[in-house]
One Martini backbone bead per residue (centre of mass of N, CA, C, O) as a GRO file, in nm:
protein
  130
    1UNK     BB    1   0.094   0.038   0.023
    2UNK     BB    2   0.068   0.339  -0.003
    3UNK     BB    3   0.063   0.609   0.183
    4UNK     BB    4  -0.163   0.784   0.046
    5UNK     BB    5  -0.479   0.924  -0.029
    6UNK     BB    6  -0.654   1.206  -0.002
    7UNK     BB    7  -0.996   1.207   0.127
    8UNK     BB    8  -1.230   1.456   0.198
    9UNK     BB    9  -1.594   1.363   0.218
   10UNK     BB   10  -1.760   1.429   0.453
   11UNK     BB   11  -2.015   1.659   0.455
   12UNK     BB   12  -2.076   1.833   0.181
   13UNK     BB   13  -2.334   2.005   0.289
   14UNK     BB   14  -2.153   2.189   0.434
   15UNK     BB   15  -2.077   2.488   0.532
   16UNK     BB   16  -1.863   2.760   0.517
   17UNK     BB   17  -1.646   2.994   0.543
   18UNK     BB   18  -1.536   3.262   0.446
   19UNK     BB   19  -1.264   3.480   0.308
   20UNK     BB   20  -1.165   3.586   0.569
   21UNK     BB   21  -0.867   3.729   0.755
   22UNK     BB   22  -0.921   3.675   1.095
   23UNK     BB   23  -0.807   3.381   1.212
   24UNK     BB   24  -1.044   3.197   1.277
   25UNK     BB   25  -1.231   3.032   1.042
   26UNK     BB   26  -0.944   2.969   0.861
   27UNK     BB   27  -0.902   3.189   0.642
   28UNK     BB   28  -1.116   3.041   0.452
   29UNK     BB   29  -1.199   2.811   0.181
   30UNK     BB   30  -1.203   2.432   0.146
   31UNK     BB   31  -1.438   2.345   0.008
   32UNK     BB   32  -1.379   2.057  -0.190
   33UNK     BB   33  -1.168   1.986  -0.461
   34UNK     BB   34  -0.849   1.804  -0.466
   35UNK     BB   35  -0.528   1.786  -0.651
   36UNK     BB   36  -0.217   1.573  -0.649
   37UNK     BB   37   0.072   1.545  -0.433
   38UNK     BB   38   0.266   1.293  -0.235
   39UNK     BB   39   0.530   1.298  -0.350
   40UNK     BB   40   0.471   1.028  -0.582
   41UNK     BB   41   0.183   1.043  -0.499
   42UNK     BB   42  -0.132   1.063  -0.516
   43UNK     BB   43  -0.378   1.332  -0.451
   44UNK     BB   44  -0.707   1.347  -0.285
   45UNK     BB   45  -0.967   1.594  -0.211
   46UNK     BB   46  -1.263   1.620   0.004
   47UNK     BB   47  -1.405   1.904   0.148
   48UNK     BB   48  -1.568   1.980   0.478
   49UNK     BB   49  -1.651   2.293   0.605
   50UNK     BB   50  -1.707   2.412   0.958
   51UNK     BB   51  -1.531   2.639   1.023
   52UNK     BB   52  -1.272   2.460   1.185
   53UNK     BB   53  -1.410   2.211   1.075
   54UNK     BB   54  -1.323   1.884   0.926
   55UNK     BB   55  -1.449   1.657   0.708
   56UNK     BB   56  -1.367   1.297   0.630
   57UNK     BB   57  -1.143   1.120   0.401
   58UNK     BB   58  -0.900   0.869   0.315
   59UNK     BB   59  -0.746   0.782  -0.007
   60UNK     BB   60  -0.594   0.635  -0.263
   61UNK     BB   61  -0.861   0.681  -0.415
   62UNK     BB   62  -1.142   0.755  -0.522
   63UNK     BB   63  -1.332   0.527  -0.352
   64UNK     BB   64  -1.043   0.392  -0.242
   65UNK     BB   65  -0.924   0.298   0.037
   66UNK     BB   66  -1.073   0.423   0.293
   67UNK     BB   67  -1.032   0.685   0.558
   68UNK     BB   68  -1.089   0.843   0.829
   69UNK     BB   69  -1.089   1.153   0.950
   70UNK     BB   70  -0.889   1.298   1.218
   71UNK     BB   71  -0.904   1.594   1.376
   72UNK     BB   72  -0.991   1.818   1.176
   73UNK     BB   73  -0.850   2.144   1.090
   74UNK     BB   74  -0.905   2.514   1.022
   75UNK     BB   75  -0.633   2.739   1.090
   76UNK     BB   76  -0.477   2.992   0.964
   77UNK     BB   77  -0.474   2.831   0.673
   78UNK     BB   78  -0.459   2.544   0.834
   79UNK     BB   79  -0.441   2.199   0.771
   80UNK     BB   80  -0.530   1.944   1.011
   81UNK     BB   81  -0.456   1.584   1.051
   82UNK     BB   82  -0.574   1.235   1.028
   83UNK     BB   83  -0.495   0.884   0.944
   84UNK     BB   84  -0.596   0.534   0.967
   85UNK     BB   85  -0.470   0.185   0.945
   86UNK     BB   86  -0.511  -0.163   0.860
   87UNK     BB   87  -0.358  -0.446   0.812
   88UNK     BB   88  -0.379  -0.788   0.762
   89UNK     BB   89  -0.158  -0.830   1.010
   90UNK     BB   90  -0.259  -0.580   1.224
   91UNK     BB   91  -0.123  -0.342   1.148
   92UNK     BB   92  -0.063   0.010   1.215
   93UNK     BB   93  -0.128   0.339   1.069
   94UNK     BB   94  -0.018   0.690   1.025
   95UNK     BB   95  -0.132   1.009   0.896
   96UNK     BB   96  -0.002   1.335   0.887
   97UNK     BB   97  -0.152   1.658   0.834
   98UNK     BB   98  -0.003   1.959   0.660
   99UNK     BB   99  -0.180   2.242   0.525
  100UNK     BB  100  -0.154   2.535   0.319
  101UNK     BB  101  -0.321   2.809   0.219
  102UNK     BB  102  -0.321   3.008  -0.023
  103UNK     BB  103  -0.378   3.340  -0.087
  104UNK     BB  104  -0.576   3.254  -0.345
  105UNK     BB  105  -0.708   2.951  -0.280
  106UNK     BB  106  -0.566   2.715  -0.494
  107UNK     BB  107  -0.369   2.595  -0.261
  108UNK     BB  108  -0.214   2.305  -0.104
  109UNK     BB  109   0.065   2.310   0.125
  110UNK     BB  110   0.306   2.046   0.248
  111UNK     BB  111   0.237   1.753   0.457
  112UNK     BB  112   0.311   1.405   0.493
  113UNK     BB  113   0.316   1.185   0.783
  114UNK     BB  114   0.449   0.859   0.831
  115UNK     BB  115   0.451   0.533   1.009
  116UNK     BB  116   0.529   0.316   0.780
  117UNK     BB  117   0.796   0.373   0.804
  118UNK     BB  118   1.061   0.285   0.970
  119UNK     BB  119   1.088   0.578   0.962
  120UNK     BB  120   0.947   0.848   0.982
  121UNK     BB  121   0.784   1.017   0.713
  122UNK     BB  122   0.818   1.295   0.477
  123UNK     BB  123   0.589   1.454   0.250
  124UNK     BB  124   0.547   1.644  -0.005
  125UNK     BB  125   0.266   1.870  -0.074
  126UNK     BB  126   0.039   1.930  -0.367
  127UNK     BB  127  -0.269   2.109  -0.414
  128UNK     BB  128  -0.552   2.167  -0.628
  129UNK     BB  129  -0.816   2.321  -0.723
  130UNK     BB  130  -1.113   2.186  -0.906
   0.00000   0.00000   0.00000
């Protein structure tokens, strides 16, 4: 299994906060679809934001090998959260997500950090609004 492709998809009917830069409710709007890469892997996100909370799930590909997003928030233009999964041998892994929304609101850039590597690894990530 690759590091994982993010898809944050639950609760798409929820409205988000507007695009004001007050530093409170995320300082932007991230609800929607995003696509790009994390390291050499594809990355895809569908985000549902309500205030500082973000609902969703993480997938290898859209609707394939998905995992619920845990504790995701969007504060001061930064999306943070994680997802975990179990392998068939019972081992479990977690990916920690930290992505910053660009000033024009068209990109999320940052990192995915996985515990699946022998030593925890960090992959650079860049996703664009679709």
